[in-house]
Structure formats: structure tokens, C-alpha cells
C-alpha positions as protocol buffer text, in pm:
chain_id: "A"
residue {
  index: 1
  type: MET
  ca { x: 3657 y: 4885 z: -4312 }
}
residue {
  index: 2
  type: LYS
  ca { x: 3285 y: 4832 z: -4347 }
}
residue {
  index: 3
  type: TYR
  ca { x: 3334 y: 4539 z: -4585 }
}
residue {
  index: 4
  type: ILE
  ca { x: 3594 y: 4383 z: -4358 }
}
residue {
  index: 5
  type: LEU
  ca { x: 3359 y: 4389 z: -4056 }
}
residue {
  index: 6
  type: ARG
  ca { x: 3072 y: 4248 z: -4262 }
}
residue {
  index: 7
  type: SER
  ca { x: 3293 y: 3969 z: -4397 }
}
residue {
  index: 8
  type: PHE
  ca { x: 3418 y: 3892 z: -4048 }
}
residue {
  index: 9
  type: ALA
  ca { x: 3061 y: 3881 z: -3906 }
}
residue {
  index: 10
  type: LEU
  ca { x: 2945 y: 3661 z: -4195 }
}
residue {
  index: 11
  type: GLY
  ca { x: 3237 y: 3424 z: -4130 }
}
residue {
  index: 12
  type: ILE
  ca { x: 3153 y: 3396 z: -3760 }
}
residue {
  index: 13
  type: LEU
  ca { x: 2785 y: 3335 z: -3838 }
}
residue {
  index: 14
  type: THR
  ca { x: 2869 y: 3069 z: -4096 }
}
residue {
  index: 15
  type: ALA
  ca { x: 3111 y: 2893 z: -3860 }
}
residue {
  index: 16
  type: THR
  ca { x: 2852 y: 2899 z: -3579 }
}
residue {
  index: 17
  type: VAL
  ca { x: 2584 y: 2748 z: -3802 }
}
residue {
  index: 18
  type: ILE
  ca { x: 2816 y: 2471 z: -3926 }
}
residue {
  index: 19
  type: ILE
  ca { x: 2936 y: 2386 z: -3575 }
}
residue {
  index: 20
  type: GLY
  ca { x: 2578 y: 2390 z: -3441 }
}
residue {
  index: 21
  type: VAL
  ca { x: 2452 y: 2156 z: -3712 }
}
residue {
  index: 22
  type: ILE
  ca { x: 2738 y: 1914 z: -3656 }
}
residue {
  index: 23
  type: TYR
  ca { x: 2688 y: 1926 z: -3278 }
}
residue {
  index: 24
  type: PHE
  ca { x: 2316 y: 1855 z: -3283 }
}
residue {
  index: 25
  type: VAL
  ca { x: 2321 y: 1594 z: -3561 }
}
residue {
  index: 26
  type: GLU
  ca { x: 2619 y: 1397 z: -3433 }
}
residue {
  index: 27
  type: ASP
  ca { x: 2535 y: 1421 z: -3062 }
}
residue {
  index: 28
  type: SER
  ca { x: 2175 y: 1302 z: -3086 }
}
residue {
  index: 29
  type: SER
  ca { x: 2252 y: 1001 z: -3306 }
}
residue {
  index: 30
  type: SER
  ca { x: 2543 y: 883 z: -3091 }
}
residue {
  index: 31
  type: ALA
  ca { x: 2349 y: 941 z: -2769 }
}
residue {
  index: 32
  type: ASN
  ca { x: 2056 y: 730 z: -2892 }
}
residue {
  index: 33
  type: GLU
  ca { x: 2287 y: 446 z: -2985 }
}
residue {
  index: 34
  type: GLU
  ca { x: 2457 y: 447 z: -2646 }
}
residue {
  index: 35
  type: THR
  ca { x: 2143 y: 473 z: -2434 }
}
residue {
  index: 36
  type: ALA
  ca { x: 1922 y: 240 z: -2636 }
}
residue {
  index: 37
  type: LEU
  ca { x: 1819 y: -38 z: -2397 }
}
residue {
  index: 38
  type: THR
  ca { x: 1750 y: -370 z: -2557 }
}
residue {
  index: 39
  type: THR
  ca { x: 1579 y: -668 z: -2401 }
}
residue {
  index: 40
  type: GLU
  ca { x: 1904 y: -862 z: -2415 }
}
residue {
  index: 41
  type: LYS
  ca { x: 2097 y: -588 z: -2233 }
}
residue {
  index: 42
  type: ALA
  ca { x: 1828 y: -561 z: -1965 }
}
residue {
  index: 43
  type: THR
  ca { x: 1812 y: -938 z: -1919 }
}
residue {
  index: 44
  type: THR
  ca { x: 2189 y: -965 z: -1892 }
}
residue {
  index: 45
  type: TYR
  ca { x: 2202 y: -681 z: -1640 }
}
residue {
  index: 46
  type: LEU
  ca { x: 1929 y: -832 z: -1422 }
}
residue {
  index: 47
  type: GLU
  ca { x: 2081 y: -1180 z: -1431 }
}
residue {
  index: 48
  type: ASN
  ca { x: 2419 y: -1035 z: -1332 }
}
residue {
  index: 49
  type: ALA
  ca { x: 2244 y: -867 z: -1039 }
}
residue {
  index: 50
  type: GLY
  ca { x: 2116 y: -1206 z: -924 }
}
residue {
  index: 51
  type: LEU
  ca { x: 1760 y: -1166 z: -1049 }
}
residue {
  index: 52
  type: HIS
  ca { x: 1559 y: -1388 z: -1279 }
}
residue {
  index: 53
  type: VAL
  ca { x: 1368 y: -1262 z: -1581 }
}
residue {
  index: 54
  type: VAL
  ca { x: 1029 y: -1416 z: -1660 }
}
residue {
  index: 55
  type: GLU
  ca { x: 788 y: -1312 z: -1932 }
}
residue {
  index: 56
  type: GLN
  ca { x: 453 y: -1180 z: -1813 }
}
residue {
  index: 57
  type: LYS
  ca { x: 257 y: -1471 z: -1961 }
}
residue {
  index: 58
  type: LYS
  ca { x: 483 y: -1723 z: -1788 }
}
residue {
  index: 59
  type: TRP
  ca { x: 457 y: -1525 z: -1460 }
}
residue {
  index: 60
  type: LYS
  ca { x: 76 y: -1543 z: -1469 }
}
residue {
  index: 61
  type: GLN
  ca { x: 92 y: -1918 z: -1535 }
}
residue {
  index: 62
  type: LEU
  ca { x: 326 y: -1968 z: -1238 }
}
residue {
  index: 63
  type: ASN
  ca { x: 98 y: -1766 z: -1009 }
}
residue {
  index: 64
  type: GLN
  ca { x: -207 y: -1961 z: -1123 }
}
residue {
  index: 65
  type: THR
  ca { x: -27 y: -2292 z: -1067 }
}
residue {
  index: 66
  type: LEU
  ca { x: 75 y: -2180 z: -719 }
}
residue {
  index: 67
  type: ALA
  ca { x: -282 y: -2076 z: -634 }
}
residue {
  index: 68
  type: ASP
  ca { x: -417 y: -2411 z: -759 }
}
residue {
  index: 69
  type: GLN
  ca { x: -165 y: -2603 z: -551 }
}
residue {
  index: 70
  type: GLN
  ca { x: -251 y: -2403 z: -239 }
}
residue {
  index: 71
  type: GLU
  ca { x: -621 y: -2478 z: -290 }
}
residue {
  index: 72
  type: GLN
  ca { x: -545 y: -2847 z: -329 }
}
residue {
  index: 73
  type: LEU
  ca { x: -333 y: -2846 z: -14 }
}
residue {
  index: 74
  type: GLU
  ca { x: -608 y: -2674 z: 184 }
}
residue {
  index: 75
  type: SER
  ca { x: -871 y: -2917 z: 58 }
}
residue {
  index: 76
  type: VAL
  ca { x: -650 y: -3214 z: 151 }
}
residue {
  index: 77
  type: ASN
  ca { x: -592 y: -3069 z: 498 }
}
residue {
  index: 78
  type: ASN
  ca { x: -965 y: -3009 z: 547 }
}
residue {
  index: 79
  type: LYS
  ca { x: -1049 y: -3365 z: 436 }
}
residue {
  index: 80
  type: ASP
  ca { x: -791 y: -3514 z: 673 }
}
residue {
  index: 81
  type: ASN
  ca { x: -909 y: -3326 z: 983 }
}
residue {
  index: 82
  type: PRO
  ca { x: -1273 y: -3222 z: 949 }
}
residue {
  index: 83
  type: ALA
  ca { x: -1364 y: -3317 z: 1306 }
}
residue {
  index: 84
  type: LYS
  ca { x: -1073 y: -3123 z: 1450 }
}
residue {
  index: 85
  type: ASP
  ca { x: -1171 y: -2815 z: 1248 }
}
residue {
  index: 86
  type: ASP
  ca { x: -1530 y: -2839 z: 1372 }
}
residue {
  index: 87
  type: GLU
  ca { x: -1410 y: -2879 z: 1731 }
}
residue {
  index: 88
  type: LYS
  ca { x: -1187 y: -2576 z: 1698 }
}
residue {
  index: 89
  type: THR
  ca { x: -1461 y: -2360 z: 1559 }
}
residue {
  index: 90
  type: ASP
  ca { x: -1703 y: -2473 z: 1832 }
}
residue {
  index: 91
  type: LYS
  ca { x: -1442 y: -2405 z: 2099 }
}
residue {
  index: 92
  type: GLU
  ca { x: -1365 y: -2066 z: 1948 }
}
residue {
  index: 93
  type: LYS
  ca { x: -1735 y: -1978 z: 1943 }
}
residue {
  index: 94
  type: LYS
  ca { x: -1774 y: -2078 z: 2308 }
}
residue {
  index: 95
  type: GLU
  ca { x: -1467 y: -1876 z: 2403 }
}
residue {
  index: 96
  type: GLU
  ca { x: -1602 y: -1574 z: 2219 }
}
residue {
  index: 97
  type: LYS
  ca { x: -1934 y: -1600 z: 2402 }
}
residue {
  index: 98
  type: ASN
  ca { x: -1762 y: -1647 z: 2737 }
}
residue {
  index: 99
  type: SER
  ca { x: -1497 y: -1382 z: 2679 }
}
residue {
  index: 100
  type: SER
  ca { x: -1747 y: -1112 z: 2580 }
}
residue {
  index: 101
  type: LYS
  ca { x: -1733 y: -849 z: 2847 }
}
residue {
  index: 102
  type: THR
  ca { x: -1908 y: -519 z: 2898 }
}
residue {
  index: 103
  type: VAL
  ca { x: -1736 y: -202 z: 3011 }
}
residue {
  index: 104
  type: THR
  ca { x: -1879 y: 141 z: 3084 }
}
residue {
  index: 105
  type: ILE
  ca { x: -1660 y: 424 z: 2957 }
}
residue {
  index: 106
  type: GLU
  ca { x: -1691 y: 789 z: 3046 }
}
residue {
  index: 107
  type: ILE
  ca { x: -1625 y: 1047 z: 2778 }
}
residue {
  index: 108
  type: LYS
  ca { x: -1558 y: 1385 z: 2935 }
}
residue {
  index: 109
  type: SER
  ca { x: -1583 y: 1731 z: 2787 }
}
residue {
  index: 110
  type: GLY
  ca { x: -1278 y: 1822 z: 2580 }
}
residue {
  index: 111
  type: MET
  ca { x: -1159 y: 1465 z: 2522 }
}
residue {
  index: 112
  type: ALA
  ca { x: -1004 y: 1414 z: 2180 }
}
residue {
  index: 113
  type: THR
  ca { x: -1087 y: 1109 z: 1971 }
}
residue {
  index: 114
  type: SER
  ca { x: -734 y: 984 z: 2031 }
}
residue {
  index: 115
  type: GLU
  ca { x: -799 y: 987 z: 2406 }
}
residue {
  index: 116
  type: VAL
  ca { x: -1125 y: 798 z: 2357 }
}
residue {
  index: 117
  type: ALA
  ca { x: -947 y: 544 z: 2138 }
}
residue {
  index: 118
  type: HIS
  ca { x: -671 y: 494 z: 2396 }
}
residue {
  index: 119
  type: LEU
  ca { x: -931 y: 457 z: 2670 }
}
residue {
  index: 120
  type: LEU
  ca { x: -1104 y: 183 z: 2470 }
}
residue {
  index: 121
  type: GLN
  ca { x: -769 y: 13 z: 2412 }
}
residue {
  index: 122
  type: GLU
  ca { x: -687 y: 27 z: 2785 }
}
residue {
  index: 123
  type: LYS
  ca { x: -1022 y: -134 z: 2863 }
}
residue {
  index: 124
  type: GLN
  ca { x: -936 y: -401 z: 2602 }
}
residue {
  index: 125
  type: MET
  ca { x: -1240 y: -323 z: 2387 }
}
residue {
  index: 126
  type: ILE
  ca { x: -1024 y: -263 z: 2078 }
}
residue {
  index: 127
  type: ASP
  ca { x: -682 y: -389 z: 1978 }
}
residue {
  index: 128
  type: HIS
  ca { x: -537 y: -78 z: 1812 }
}
residue {
  index: 129
  type: ALA
  ca { x: -625 y: 276 z: 1914 }
}
residue {
  index: 130
  type: GLY
  ca { x: -473 y: 421 z: 1598 }
}
residue {
  index: 131
  type: GLU
  ca { x: -692 y: 208 z: 1373 }
}
residue {
  index: 132
  type: PHE
  ca { x: -1006 y: 309 z: 1561 }
}
residue {
  index: 133
  type: GLU
  ca { x: -908 y: 675 z: 1550 }
}
residue {
  index: 134
  type: SER
  ca { x: -852 y: 647 z: 1174 }
}
residue {
  index: 135
  type: TYR
  ca { x: -1191 y: 476 z: 1138 }
}
residue {
  index: 136
  type: LEU
  ca { x: -1362 y: 762 z: 1320 }
}
residue {
  index: 137
  type: ALA
  ca { x: -1191 y: 1019 z: 1097 }
}
residue {
  index: 138
  type: GLU
  ca { x: -1263 y: 833 z: 771 }
}
residue {
  index: 139
  type: HIS
  ca { x: -1632 y: 787 z: 848 }
}
residue {
  index: 140
  type: GLY
  ca { x: -1698 y: 1134 z: 991 }
}
residue {
  index: 141
  type: TYR
  ca { x: -1752 y: 1030 z: 1353 }
}
residue {
  index: 142
  type: GLU
  ca { x: -1467 y: 1232 z: 1503 }
}
residue {
  index: 143
  type: LYS
  ca { x: -1673 y: 1551 z: 1547 }
}
residue {
  index: 144
  type: ALA
  ca { x: -1987 y: 1367 z: 1662 }
}
residue {
  index: 145
  type: VAL
  ca { x: -1852 y: 1197 z: 1977 }
}
residue {
  index: 146
  type: GLN
  ca { x: -2085 y: 1272 z: 2270 }
}
residue {
  index: 147
  type: ILE
  ca { x: -2012 y: 1339 z: 2636 }
}
residue {
  index: 148
  type: GLY
  ca { x: -2140 y: 1083 z: 2884 }
}
residue {
  index: 149
  type: HIS
  ca { x: -2128 y: 722 z: 3001 }
}
residue {
  index: 150
  type: PHE
  ca { x: -2151 y: 447 z: 2738 }
}
residue {
  index: 151
  type: GLU
  ca { x: -2165 y: 69 z: 2763 }
}
residue {
  index: 152
  type: VAL
  ca { x: -1931 y: -101 z: 2521 }
}
residue {
  index: 153
  type: HIS
  ca { x: -1906 y: -478 z: 2461 }
}
residue {
  index: 154
  type: SER
  ca { x: -1587 y: -651 z: 2357 }
}
residue {
  index: 155
  type: ASP
  ca { x: -1761 y: -824 z: 2068 }
}
residue {
  index: 156
  type: MET
  ca { x: -1861 y: -490 z: 1909 }
}
residue {
  index: 157
  type: ASP
  ca { x: -1691 y: -383 z: 1588 }
}
residue {
  index: 158
  type: PHE
  ca { x: -1570 y: -30 z: 1508 }
}
residue {
  index: 159
  type: TYR
  ca { x: -1902 y: 67 z: 1352 }
}
residue {
  index: 160
  type: GLU
  ca { x: -2104 y: -40 z: 1656 }
}
residue {
  index: 161
  type: ILE
  ca { x: -1871 y: 136 z: 1898 }
}
residue {
  index: 162
  type: ALA
  ca { x: -1873 y: 452 z: 1689 }
}
residue {
  index: 163
  type: GLU
  ca { x: -2254 y: 450 z: 1672 }
}
residue {
  index: 164
  type: THR
  ca { x: -2273 y: 398 z: 2047 }
}
residue {
  index: 165
  type: ILE
  ca { x: -2045 y: 688 z: 2142 }
}
residue {
  index: 166
  type: THR
  ca { x: -2195 y: 929 z: 1888 }
}
residue {
  index: 167
  type: ASN
  ca { x: -2565 y: 885 z: 1968 }
}
């Protein structure tokens, strides 16, 4: 009985080893063949999806050509209308000088930086309260905002406003 059990166990072990070797050798080689992605397969797939394949070198050349053409177009437009461009810039400068307004804001105890930012936006000193609030947080001004009355000009940038309300 002992020899029969040993023979049976040896047979099971041998069969398991043979099946395991066949499984791992055959499965990995067939899986690699099926999943191997070639350039041709990828190109065909992308073209069937309605996309266009361009090599990286060609892509850089196309981008450079586009940038050159845009520069040429801008230079032609500037040559055609230099007086108009100068008039626009002069008018814009005058409008900026005339449109600069001063507002006094009051920052009260317990006001959050978001409330200050919204107050500045309401007074039309800044365009976007969220951007100003992010600026305060990024540059460490959010904990340094002071209580009081502050004069703010519409031509001030975020840095100048932040320095004004934190001093």
C-alpha cells in the first residue's frame, strides 16, 4: 500500500510539473505575439479612428513653419497700419489714465481673505476674486491682512494691493 501511494503521489507531481511547464511556456509566447503592437498596427488603428499620424521630426517642422508664417503675418499687419496701432496705444494709455479710480476699502475684524477679495471685485479694483485670493495664499499674504481703511487704485496689480492691505 505504501508503494502504491508513493507511486500515485509521484504521478500527480509529474503531471503537475508537465502541465505547468506547458502552460507557462505556451501562454507567454502566444500572449506576446497577440499583444505586440507594431508601428503599422498603431498607424492603421489611428487612421481608422480619423486621426493622422505624423513623425515627431515632421511635427516640429510643421510647428516651426506655422510660427514663421504667423510672425510674417504680424509684421505685414504692423507695416500696413503703423499709425493706427500708435493711435490705439495712445488712446488706450489716455483711457487708462482717465479710468484710474481710487477707492477706500474697510477691512473689519474677522474678515476672511475671500471676503476681502470679493469686496475688491465689487469695487471693480480686481477682475477675479478667486485669482486674487489664490495670489494671497501662494505668496503668504493671507495671514498678514490688517484691519483698517485702505486706499486702493484701479491701476494697482495684485502685489501692490497685497502690500497695501498687509502693511
